[in-house]
OpenMM code with the backbone's topology and positions (N, CA, C; nanometers):
from openmm import Vec3, app, unit

residues = "MET ARG PRO THR ASP LEU THR PRO ALA GLU LEU VAL ASP LEU LEU ASP ASP ALA TYR GLN GLU ASP ARG GLY GLY PRO SER SER GLY LEU ALA PRO ALA GLU ARG ASN VAL LEU ALA ASP TYR LEU GLY CYS HIS GLU GLU ALA ARG SER GLU ALA LEU HIS LEU TRP GLN GLU ARG LEU ALA TRP GLN GLY GLY ASP GLY GLU GLU ASP ALA ALA TYR TRP LEU ASP VAL GLU PHE LEU GLY ALA ARG LEU GLU GLU ARG GLN ALA".split()
positions = [
    Vec3(0.4838, -1.3431, 0.3826),
    Vec3(0.4209, -1.2041, 0.3324),
    Vec3(0.5593, -1.1569, 0.2701),
    Vec3(0.6019, -1.2052, 0.0850),
    Vec3(0.6434, -1.1017, -0.0184),
    Vec3(0.6390, -0.9583, -0.0084),
    Vec3(0.7077, -0.8234, -0.0025),
    Vec3(0.6561, -0.6790, -0.0267),
    Vec3(0.6729, -0.6960, -0.2003),
    Vec3(0.7756, -0.7654, -0.2574),
    Vec3(0.7672, -0.7746, -0.3652),
    Vec3(0.6162, -0.7883, -0.4731),
    Vec3(0.5210, -0.8632, -0.3984),
    Vec3(0.4386, -0.8943, -0.4670),
    Vec3(0.2934, -0.7946, -0.4504),
    Vec3(0.3458, -0.7156, -0.3600),
    Vec3(0.1619, -0.6548, -0.2930),
    Vec3(0.2220, -0.5240, -0.3965),
    Vec3(0.0527, -0.5184, -0.4414),
    Vec3(0.0279, -0.4034, -0.4958),
    Vec3(0.0704, -0.2155, -0.4583),
    Vec3(0.1062, -0.1176, -0.4583),
    Vec3(0.0791, -0.0076, -0.4057),
    Vec3(-0.0504, 0.0039, -0.3088),
    Vec3(-0.1344, -0.0347, -0.3467),
    Vec3(-0.2444, 0.0136, -0.2347),
    Vec3(-0.2806, -0.0674, -0.1502),
    Vec3(-0.1962, -0.1764, -0.1406),
    Vec3(-0.1644, -0.2836, -0.0699),
    Vec3(-0.0707, -0.2870, 0.0491),
    Vec3(0.0011, -0.1817, 0.0069),
    Vec3(0.0923, -0.1719, 0.1126),
    Vec3(0.0702, -0.0556, 0.2037),
    Vec3(-0.0376, -0.0025, 0.1536),
    Vec3(-0.1318, 0.1036, 0.1466),
    Vec3(-0.2063, 0.0568, 0.3057),
    Vec3(-0.2387, -0.0253, 0.2701),
    Vec3(-0.3651, -0.1265, 0.3718),
    Vec3(-0.2716, -0.1425, 0.4483),
    Vec3(-0.1731, -0.1925, 0.5016),
    Vec3(-0.0459, -0.2624, 0.5434),
    Vec3(-0.0203, -0.1606, 0.6448),
    Vec3(0.0551, -0.0302, 0.6212),
    Vec3(0.1099, 0.0669, 0.6480),
    Vec3(-0.0238, 0.1307, 0.7299),
    Vec3(-0.1153, 0.1731, 0.7226),
    Vec3(-0.2271, 0.2304, 0.7527),
    Vec3(-0.2792, 0.1147, 0.8737),
    Vec3(-0.2230, -0.0244, 0.8690),
    Vec3(-0.3066, -0.1128, 0.9796),
    Vec3(-0.2009, -0.0734, 1.0945),
    Vec3(-0.0680, -0.0611, 1.0774),
    Vec3(0.0130, -0.0188, 1.1600),
    Vec3(-0.0498, 0.0622, 1.2107),
    Vec3(0.0101, 0.1442, 1.1318),
    Vec3(0.0238, 0.3235, 1.2180),
    Vec3(-0.0903, 0.2908, 1.2620),
    Vec3(-0.2486, 0.3132, 1.2720),
    Vec3(-0.3335, 0.2858, 1.3486),
    Vec3(-0.3457, 0.1843, 1.4486),
    Vec3(-0.2778, 0.1064, 1.4730),
    Vec3(-0.2840, -0.0237, 1.5682),
    Vec3(-0.1597, 0.0906, 1.6798),
    Vec3(-0.0320, 0.1658, 1.6457),
    Vec3(0.1210, 0.1738, 1.7365),
    Vec3(-0.0205, 0.3474, 1.7287),
    Vec3(-0.0965, 0.4052, 1.6992),
    Vec3(-0.1445, 0.4742, 1.7420),
    Vec3(-0.2870, 0.4525, 1.8434),
    Vec3(-0.2652, 0.3390, 1.8587),
    Vec3(-0.3910, 0.2978, 1.9752),
    Vec3(-0.4875, 0.2202, 1.9416),
    Vec3(-0.4815, 0.1824, 1.8285),
    Vec3(-0.6488, 0.1580, 1.7795),
    Vec3(-0.6029, 0.0347, 1.7016),
    Vec3(-0.6675, -0.0588, 1.6609),
    Vec3(-0.7864, -0.2211, 1.7376),
    Vec3(-0.5705, -0.2539, 1.6116),
    Vec3(-0.6177, -0.4339, 1.6007),
    Vec3(-0.4969, -0.4494, 1.5785),
    Vec3(-0.4743, -0.4989, 1.4743),
    Vec3(-0.3156, -0.4468, 1.4050),
    Vec3(-0.3091, -0.4489, 1.2381),
    Vec3(-0.2775, -0.6026, 1.2052),
    Vec3(-0.2769, -0.6979, 1.2835),
    Vec3(-0.2882, -0.8086, 1.2368),
    Vec3(-0.1609, -0.8560, 1.1950),
    Vec3(-0.0186, -0.7674, 1.1829),
    Vec3(0.0610, -0.7829, 1.1570),
    Vec3(0.1695, -0.8535, 1.2287),
    Vec3(0.1931, -1.0118, 1.2067),
    Vec3(0.3123, -1.0507, 1.3421),
    Vec3(0.4136, -0.9152, 1.3787),
    Vec3(0.5275, -0.9650, 1.4132),
    Vec3(0.6013, -0.8734, 1.4155),
    Vec3(0.7289, -0.9188, 1.3124),
    Vec3(0.6864, -1.0535, 1.2932),
    Vec3(0.8339, -1.0362, 1.1555),
    Vec3(0.7881, -1.0082, 1.0906),
    Vec3(0.6198, -1.0019, 1.0073),
    Vec3(0.5893, -0.9149, 0.9085),
    Vec3(0.5893, -0.8255, 0.8797),
    Vec3(0.6325, -0.7418, 1.0040),
    Vec3(0.6457, -0.6195, 1.0354),
    Vec3(0.7330, -0.5519, 0.9807),
    Vec3(0.8251, -0.6308, 1.0369),
    Vec3(1.0231, -0.6712, 0.9735),
    Vec3(1.0831, -0.6391, 0.8671),
    Vec3(0.9522, -0.7577, 0.7696),
    Vec3(1.0058, -0.7524, 0.6496),
    Vec3(0.9774, -0.6404, 0.5445),
    Vec3(0.7964, -0.6154, 0.6023),
    Vec3(0.7160, -0.4653, 0.5025),
    Vec3(0.8495, -0.3579, 0.5685),
    Vec3(0.9182, -0.3574, 0.6890),
    Vec3(0.9979, -0.2477, 0.7443),
    Vec3(1.1376, -0.2162, 0.6567),
    Vec3(1.2253, -0.3779, 0.6530),
    Vec3(1.3292, -0.3779, 0.5453),
    Vec3(1.2856, -0.2712, 0.4010),
    Vec3(1.1351, -0.3992, 0.3491),
    Vec3(1.1755, -0.3716, 0.2340),
    Vec3(1.1617, -0.2396, 0.1434),
    Vec3(1.0563, -0.1374, 0.2457),
    Vec3(1.0256, 0.0064, 0.2614),
    Vec3(1.1928, 0.1185, 0.2060),
    Vec3(1.2237, 0.0080, 0.3681),
    Vec3(1.3635, 0.0732, 0.3922),
    Vec3(1.4834, 0.0591, 0.2817),
    Vec3(1.4830, -0.0115, 0.1685),
    Vec3(1.5431, -0.0288, 0.1024),
    Vec3(1.5010, -0.0594, -0.0136),
    Vec3(1.4157, -0.0172, -0.0291),
    Vec3(1.3282, -0.0014, -0.1700),
    Vec3(1.2459, 0.1915, -0.1884),
    Vec3(1.3466, 0.2868, -0.2364),
    Vec3(1.3316, 0.3944, -0.2061),
    Vec3(1.1421, 0.4509, -0.2887),
    Vec3(1.1712, 0.3850, -0.4068),
    Vec3(1.0380, 0.4456, -0.4359),
    Vec3(0.9073, 0.3860, -0.4592),
    Vec3(0.9673, 0.2364, -0.3393),
    Vec3(0.9012, 0.1866, -0.3140),
    Vec3(0.7482, 0.2642, -0.2300),
    Vec3(0.8766, 0.2906, -0.1614),
    Vec3(0.8202, 0.3979, 0.0006),
    Vec3(0.7424, 0.4876, -0.0275),
    Vec3(0.7632, 0.5587, -0.1122),
    Vec3(0.8095, 0.6832, -0.1277),
    Vec3(0.6361, 0.6772, -0.2377),
    Vec3(0.6277, 0.6065, -0.3247),
    Vec3(0.5381, 0.5331, -0.3720),
    Vec3(0.3590, 0.5274, -0.2855),
    Vec3(0.3919, 0.4922, -0.2302),
    Vec3(0.3000, 0.4051, -0.0506),
    Vec3(0.2520, 0.5436, 0.0525),
    Vec3(0.3970, 0.6216, 0.0304),
    Vec3(0.3408, 0.6730, 0.1170),
    Vec3(0.2422, 0.8426, 0.0598),
    Vec3(0.2721, 0.8558, -0.0982),
    Vec3(0.2239, 0.8886, -0.1477),
    Vec3(0.0855, 0.9013, -0.1832),
    Vec3(0.0440, 0.7422, -0.2148),
    Vec3(-0.0961, 0.6888, -0.1728),
    Vec3(-0.1618, 0.7128, -0.0631),
    Vec3(-0.1249, 0.6748, 0.0388),
    Vec3(-0.1393, 0.7009, 0.1798),
    Vec3(-0.1852, 0.8300, 0.2377),
    Vec3(-0.1243, 0.9160, 0.1717),
    Vec3(-0.1213, 1.0696, 0.2436),
    Vec3(-0.1899, 1.1569, 0.1471),
    Vec3(-0.3106, 1.0530, 0.0510),
    Vec3(-0.3809, 1.1340, -0.0730),
    Vec3(-0.5274, 1.0614, 0.0140),
    Vec3(-0.5011, 0.9303, 0.0007),
    Vec3(-0.5968, 0.8482, 0.1187),
    Vec3(-0.6630, 0.9084, 0.2761),
    Vec3(-0.4762, 0.9427, 0.3316),
    Vec3(-0.5609, 1.0234, 0.4449),
    Vec3(-0.6559, 1.2068, 0.4553),
    Vec3(-0.5410, 1.2672, 0.2670),
    Vec3(-0.6726, 1.3717, 0.2922),
    Vec3(-0.8085, 1.3181, 0.2523),
    Vec3(-0.8191, 1.2521, 0.1364),
    Vec3(-0.9303, 1.2391, 0.0979),
    Vec3(-1.0447, 1.2022, 0.2253),
    Vec3(-0.9566, 1.0871, 0.3782),
    Vec3(-1.0762, 1.0181, 0.4527),
    Vec3(-1.0916, 1.2200, 0.5379),
    Vec3(-1.0917, 1.3102, 0.5032),
    Vec3(-1.0910, 1.4759, 0.6048),
    Vec3(-0.9811, 1.4409, 0.7276),
    Vec3(-0.8762, 1.3590, 0.6978),
    Vec3(-0.7979, 1.3262, 0.8226),
    Vec3(-0.6826, 1.4260, 0.8379),
    Vec3(-0.6165, 1.5356, 0.9295),
    Vec3(-0.4796, 1.5995, 0.8925),
    Vec3(-0.3734, 1.5152, 0.8578),
    Vec3(-0.3266, 1.4369, 0.8678),
    Vec3(-0.3303, 1.3366, 1.0010),
    Vec3(-0.0925, 1.2830, 0.8825),
    Vec3(-0.1418, 1.3834, 0.8013),
    Vec3(-0.0459, 1.3112, 0.6774),
    Vec3(0.1185, 1.3627, 0.6769),
    Vec3(0.1120, 1.4465, 0.7527),
    Vec3(0.2963, 1.5278, 0.8194),
    Vec3(0.3243, 1.3990, 0.9181),
    Vec3(0.2538, 1.3470, 0.9725),
    Vec3(0.2136, 1.2147, 1.0876),
    Vec3(0.2504, 1.0987, 1.0049),
    Vec3(0.1909, 1.0770, 0.9037),
    Vec3(0.2090, 0.9515, 0.8726),
    Vec3(0.3281, 0.9056, 0.7528),
    Vec3(0.4005, 1.0072, 0.7793),
    Vec3(0.5379, 1.0421, 0.6753),
    Vec3(0.6230, 1.0631, 0.7934),
    Vec3(0.6002, 1.1259, 0.9006),
    Vec3(0.7398, 1.0959, 1.0888),
    Vec3(0.6654, 0.9862, 1.0882),
    Vec3(0.6238, 0.8840, 1.1083),
    Vec3(0.5700, 0.7450, 1.2512),
    Vec3(0.6720, 0.6711, 1.0618),
    Vec3(0.6624, 0.6940, 0.9372),
    Vec3(0.6881, 0.6211, 0.8062),
    Vec3(0.8241, 0.6204, 0.8566),
    Vec3(0.9111, 0.7098, 0.8404),
    Vec3(1.0008, 0.7195, 0.8186),
    Vec3(1.0685, 0.6816, 0.9522),
    Vec3(1.0481, 0.7405, 1.1188),
    Vec3(1.1214, 0.7498, 1.1842),
    Vec3(1.0500, 0.5786, 1.3242),
    Vec3(0.9786, 0.5876, 1.2873),
    Vec3(0.9371, 0.5257, 1.3946),
    Vec3(0.9327, 0.4384, 1.3563),
    Vec3(0.8205, 0.3698, 1.2358),
    Vec3(0.8543, 0.2554, 1.1686),
    Vec3(0.9411, 0.1648, 1.0824),
    Vec3(1.0378, 0.2757, 1.0484),
    Vec3(1.1598, 0.2854, 0.9662),
    Vec3(1.2512, 0.2462, 1.0683),
    Vec3(1.2368, 0.3442, 1.0505),
    Vec3(1.3674, 0.4114, 1.2044),
    Vec3(1.4626, 0.3036, 1.3074),
    Vec3(1.2786, 0.2607, 1.4307),
    Vec3(1.2666, 0.1343, 1.4982),
    Vec3(1.3602, 0.0062, 1.4211),
    Vec3(1.3239, -0.0229, 1.2755),
    Vec3(1.3886, -0.1538, 1.2171),
    Vec3(1.5140, -0.0970, 1.2306),
    Vec3(1.5341, 0.0085, 1.1357),
    Vec3(1.7072, -0.0006, 1.1362),
    Vec3(1.7570, 0.0447, 1.2923),
    Vec3(1.6882, 0.0534, 1.3556),
    Vec3(1.8531, 0.0680, 1.4631),
    Vec3(1.7803, -0.0788, 1.5242),
    Vec3(1.6734, -0.1536, 1.5459),
    Vec3(1.7271, -0.2939, 1.5727),
    Vec3(1.8560, -0.3981, 1.5209),
    Vec3(1.8471, -0.3288, 1.3845),
    Vec3(1.9710, -0.4006, 1.2700),
    Vec3(2.1355, -0.3544, 1.3306),
    Vec3(2.1583, -0.1675, 1.3425),
    Vec3(2.2278, -0.2455, 1.3734),
    Vec3(2.2765, -0.2415, 1.5303),
    Vec3(2.1799, -0.2473, 1.6413),
    Vec3(2.2578, -0.3339, 1.7724),
    Vec3(2.3146, -0.4852, 1.7839),
] * unit.nanometer
topology = app.Topology()
chain = topology.addChain("A")
for resn in residues:
    res = topology.addResidue(resn, chain)
    for name in ("N", "CA", "C"):
        topology.addAtom(name, app.Element.getBySymbol(name[0]), res)
């Protein structure tokens, strides 16, 4: 996977799938290496991360959910933060 080739909407799809999996939903289909590539990319490209998060939160609001804050926390702390900790270990 090359995140630079993905549209913001495709990034949102991947993030939402990984989020749902982490919250007990069905498997996202992302291999651990693909999750790492995605986390590294978003961790290093603030503009891409910010745009994807904004679109994702809009999608969650449109779906009638109230998970916009939880999604932001998950992205920054659990998804990106976990990858940062792995790289520092």
